[in-house]
C-alpha positions as CSV (number, residue, x, y, z in Angstrom):
1,M,-14.8,-19.6,15.4
2,H,-14.7,-20.8,11.8
3,Q,-11.9,-23.3,11.3
4,D,-10.4,-21.3,8.3
5,I,-10.3,-18.2,10.4
6,Q,-8.4,-20.1,13.1
7,R,-6.0,-21.4,10.4
8,L,-5.3,-18.0,9.0
9,L,-4.6,-16.6,12.5
10,K,-2.1,-19.4,13.0
11,C,-0.5,-18.6,9.7
12,I,-0.1,-14.9,10.7
13,D,1.5,-16.0,14.0
14,L,4.0,-18.1,12.0
15,E,4.8,-15.2,9.7
16,E,5.4,-12.9,12.6
17,K,7.8,-15.4,14.3
18,E,9.6,-15.9,11.0
19,Q,10.0,-12.2,10.4
20,A,11.3,-11.6,14.0
21,Q,13.8,-14.4,13.5
22,R,15.0,-13.2,10.1
23,Y,15.4,-9.5,10.9
24,R,17.0,-10.0,14.4
25,L,20.4,-8.5,14.8
26,D,22.5,-10.5,17.3
27,Q,25.4,-12.9,17.5
28,Q,23.6,-15.4,15.3
29,H,22.6,-12.7,12.8
30,S,25.5,-10.4,12.3
31,L,25.2,-7.0,10.6
32,K,27.4,-8.3,7.8
33,A,25.0,-11.1,7.2
34,L,22.0,-8.8,7.2
35,K,23.7,-6.5,4.7
36,S,24.6,-9.4,2.4
37,E,21.0,-10.5,2.4
38,G,19.7,-7.0,1.6
39,L,18.0,-6.7,5.0
40,A,20.1,-3.8,6.3
41,L,21.6,-0.6,4.9
42,H,24.7,0.5,6.8
43,P,26.1,3.0,7.2
44,I,23.8,5.8,6.1
45,I,24.6,9.5,5.9
46,V,21.9,11.8,7.2
47,T,21.4,14.7,4.8
48,R,18.3,16.4,6.2
49,K,16.0,16.2,9.3
50,N,12.5,17.6,9.7
51,F,9.2,17.0,11.4
52,G,6.7,15.7,8.8
53,Y,3.4,13.8,8.9
54,A,1.7,14.1,12.4
55,D,4.9,15.8,13.6
56,Y,6.9,12.5,13.4
57,P,10.7,12.9,12.9
58,E,11.6,12.3,9.2
59,V,15.2,11.7,8.0
60,N,16.6,12.0,4.5
61,F,19.7,10.0,3.9
62,K,22.2,8.8,1.3
63,L,24.3,5.8,0.8
64,S,27.9,5.7,-0.3
65,F,27.2,2.3,-2.0
66,P,24.5,0.9,-4.2
67,P,22.2,-1.4,-2.1
68,E,22.9,-5.1,-2.5
69,A,20.0,-7.5,-3.1
70,N,17.8,-4.7,-2.0
71,M,14.7,-5.9,-0.1
72,F,13.6,-2.4,1.0
73,R,10.2,-1.2,-0.4
74,D,8.3,2.0,0.1
75,G,6.2,1.6,3.3
76,A,8.4,-1.2,4.7
77,A,8.7,-1.4,8.5
78,I,12.3,-0.5,9.6
79,E,14.4,0.1,12.7
80,C,17.1,2.8,12.8
81,F,20.0,1.6,14.9
82,I,23.6,2.2,16.1
83,T,25.7,-0.1,18.1
84,G,25.1,0.2,21.9
85,E,21.8,2.1,21.7
86,E,18.2,1.1,21.6
87,P,16.9,1.0,18.0
88,V,14.0,3.2,17.0
89,K,11.1,1.8,15.0
90,G,9.9,3.6,11.8
91,V,8.8,3.2,8.3
92,L,10.7,3.7,5.0
93,I,9.0,6.4,3.0
94,N,11.1,5.8,-0.2
95,L,14.4,4.6,-1.5
96,D,15.6,5.6,-4.9
97,G,19.0,4.4,-5.8
98,K,21.4,5.7,-3.1
99,N,19.0,8.3,-1.7
100,G,16.1,7.6,0.7
101,E,13.8,8.9,3.4
102,F,12.3,7.3,6.5
103,R,9.9,8.3,9.3
104,L,10.6,7.5,13.0
105,F,7.8,6.6,15.4
106,A,9.2,8.7,18.2
107,P,8.5,12.2,19.7
108,D,12.0,13.4,18.6
109,F,15.2,12.4,16.8
110,P,17.6,10.1,18.8
111,D,20.7,11.9,20.0
112,W,22.9,9.7,17.9
113,I,21.0,10.0,14.6
114,E,23.9,11.9,12.9
115,D,26.8,9.9,14.4
116,N,29.0,7.6,12.4
117,G,27.7,4.0,12.2
118,V,24.0,4.7,11.9
119,G,22.0,2.3,9.8
120,I,18.5,1.0,9.1
121,K,17.3,-2.6,8.9
122,L,14.0,-4.2,8.0
123,A,11.8,-5.0,11.0
124,P,8.7,-7.2,11.5
125,D,5.6,-5.5,10.1
126,T,3.6,-5.9,13.3
127,R,1.3,-3.1,12.4
128,T,0.0,-4.9,9.3
129,T,-0.3,-8.3,11.0
130,S,-2.1,-6.8,14.0
131,I,-4.7,-5.2,11.6
132,M,-5.1,-8.6,9.8
133,K,-5.7,-10.3,13.2
134,K,-8.2,-7.7,14.3
135,V,-10.2,-8.1,11.0
136,L,-10.2,-11.9,11.2
137,N,-11.3,-11.8,14.9
138,E,-14.2,-9.5,14.0
139,L,-15.1,-11.2,10.7
140,E,-18.0,-13.3,12.0
141,N,-19.7,-10.2,13.3
142,N,-19.7,-8.7,9.7
143,K,-22.6,-10.7,8.3
144,P,-22.3,-9.7,4.6
145,L,-18.5,-10.2,4.6
146,F,-18.6,-13.4,6.5
147,K,-21.2,-14.8,4.1
148,R,-18.8,-14.2,1.2
149,F,-15.9,-15.7,3.3
150,E,-18.0,-18.9,3.7
151,Q,-18.8,-18.9,-0.1
152,L,-15.0,-18.8,-0.8
153,H,-13.9,-21.2,1.8
154,D,-16.8,-23.7,2.2
155,G,-18.0,-23.8,-1.4
156,V,-21.4,-22.3,-0.5
157,P,-23.3,-22.0,-3.8
158,T,-24.1,-18.5,-5.1
159,N,-26.5,-17.4,-7.8
160,L,-24.2,-14.7,-9.0
161,A,-23.1,-16.6,-12.1
162,A,-26.7,-17.1,-13.4
163,A,-27.4,-13.5,-12.8
164,L,-24.4,-12.4,-14.7
165,K,-25.3,-14.6,-17.7
166,N,-28.7,-13.0,-18.0
167,S,-27.5,-9.4,-17.5
168,T,-26.7,-6.9,-20.3
169,V,-24.3,-4.0,-20.1
170,D,-23.4,-1.4,-22.7
171,F,-19.6,-1.5,-22.5
172,R,-17.8,1.8,-23.2
173,N,-14.6,-0.1,-23.9
174,K,-15.3,-2.4,-26.9
175,Q,-11.9,-4.1,-26.5
176,L,-12.8,-6.0,-23.3
177,N,-12.7,-9.7,-23.6
178,D,-15.4,-12.0,-22.2
179,S,-13.6,-12.5,-18.9
180,Q,-13.2,-8.8,-18.4
181,Q,-16.9,-8.2,-19.3
182,Q,-18.0,-10.8,-16.7
183,A,-15.8,-9.1,-14.1
184,V,-17.4,-5.7,-14.8
185,K,-20.9,-7.2,-14.6
186,A,-20.0,-8.8,-11.3
187,I,-18.8,-5.5,-9.9
188,L,-21.9,-3.7,-11.0
189,Q,-24.2,-6.3,-9.5
190,N,-22.3,-6.9,-6.3
191,E,-23.8,-5.8,-3.0
192,D,-20.9,-6.5,-0.6
193,I,-17.5,-7.6,-1.9
194,I,-16.1,-9.0,-5.2
195,I,-12.6,-10.2,-6.0
196,V,-11.1,-9.6,-9.5
197,H,-8.1,-11.9,-9.7
198,G,-5.6,-12.5,-12.5
199,P,-1.8,-12.6,-13.3
200,P,0.0,-9.4,-14.4
201,G,-0.9,-8.1,-17.8
202,T,-4.4,-9.6,-18.0
203,G,-6.2,-6.3,-18.0
204,K,-7.3,-5.9,-14.3
205,T,-6.7,-2.2,-14.3
206,T,-8.6,-1.8,-17.6
207,T,-11.5,-3.8,-16.1
208,L,-11.5,-1.7,-12.9
209,I,-11.6,1.6,-14.9
210,E,-14.5,0.4,-17.0
211,A,-16.4,-0.7,-13.8
212,I,-15.6,2.6,-12.0
213,V,-16.9,4.7,-14.9
214,K,-20.1,2.7,-15.0
215,L,-20.6,3.0,-11.2
216,I,-20.1,6.8,-11.4
217,K,-22.5,7.1,-14.3
218,N,-25.0,5.2,-12.1
219,G,-24.6,7.9,-9.4
220,E,-22.2,6.0,-7.1
221,K,-19.3,7.5,-5.3
222,V,-16.1,5.4,-5.6
223,L,-13.0,5.3,-3.3
224,V,-9.9,3.7,-4.9
225,S,-7.0,2.6,-2.8
226,A,-3.9,0.5,-3.5
227,P,-0.5,-0.5,-1.9
228,S,1.4,1.7,-4.2
229,N,1.2,5.3,-5.6
230,T,1.8,4.0,-9.1
231,A,-1.2,1.7,-9.0
232,V,-3.5,4.5,-8.0
233,D,-2.0,6.9,-10.5
234,N,-2.6,4.3,-13.3
235,I,-6.3,4.1,-12.5
236,A,-6.5,7.9,-12.1
237,K,-5.0,8.4,-15.6
238,G,-7.5,6.1,-17.1
239,L,-10.4,7.8,-15.4
240,L,-9.2,11.2,-16.5
241,Q,-9.1,10.0,-20.1
242,Q,-12.8,9.3,-19.6
243,N,-13.4,12.9,-18.3
244,I,-14.1,11.6,-14.8
245,R,-13.6,14.3,-12.1
246,L,-11.5,13.0,-9.2
247,L,-9.4,13.9,-6.2
248,R,-6.1,12.2,-5.8
249,V,-5.2,12.0,-2.1
250,G,-1.8,11.0,-0.7
251,N,1.8,12.1,-0.7
252,A,1.8,14.7,-3.5
253,S,5.6,14.5,-3.9
254,K,5.1,10.8,-5.1
255,T,2.2,11.5,-7.4
256,D,2.6,11.4,-11.2
257,E,3.0,14.8,-12.7
258,A,0.0,14.2,-14.9
259,I,-2.1,13.7,-11.8
260,F,-0.7,16.5,-9.6
261,A,-3.3,19.0,-10.7
262,H,-6.0,16.7,-9.2
263,T,-4.4,16.6,-5.8
264,P,-5.5,19.0,-3.0
265,E,-2.1,20.7,-3.3
266,G,-2.5,21.0,-7.1
267,R,-6.0,22.3,-6.8
268,L,-5.0,24.9,-4.3
269,A,-2.0,26.0,-6.4
270,N,-4.4,26.7,-9.3
271,S,-7.1,28.3,-7.2
272,K,-8.0,32.0,-7.2
273,Q,-7.4,32.0,-3.4
274,Q,-3.8,30.8,-3.8
275,K,-3.2,33.4,-6.5
276,K,-4.5,36.1,-4.2
277,L,-2.1,34.8,-1.4
278,N,0.8,34.9,-3.9
279,N,0.0,38.5,-4.8
């Protein structure tokens, strides 16, 4: 196995151990300490229960206090707990001020879910790290991707720079700087994977929109994904301004109002079939 793959696997193991140590609730890590560090929300008040995605139990809750040093982010791995009972693993769907929602990875709600003293705390994100490990362990079998991995980690030379220098592209956005133009060219000429990297505010989204428009004009089909709804919505807005037809998939309740008409729910709401159903 490539030495850098081994190193990355060891780093993931260290991260898992650190998370398990940090989020543990025991005599060395009191509930008060976890709350002060922003790693636990306690107590919570359950306001609504329902079965949502894939029939998993979902809980809406509110807090009687503003979160301190809040470390909770949408999609964070959590555990719902109460003293004396086995905690239930889940995921935070959203947290907006004093109101939030989470999903439990269980067939039903625990009997104690509406009792006094229920809380949620951050938990090690083993799902994400297990996916990371799986990909790394299989990386050498993916020849195109492993070739790029070697280029990045071993300094294997590539002729991409020379090809970019000699290529010409008719840019739709005339405001792109040289770095952005080179990134667009790299995306258009890439055959496996390309990384566009830069600090916030350097125009990565603008660059991606330009490249996506070009790819679509060339007859390609493009799938856009991101860790947050906002990031996807920002790209979707830019594409709509260029009259690109798109389908925004995801949690429609978290989608920007300007994008909702382009979700499956939005399309159905405006369809002739839905109007017939309403009548």
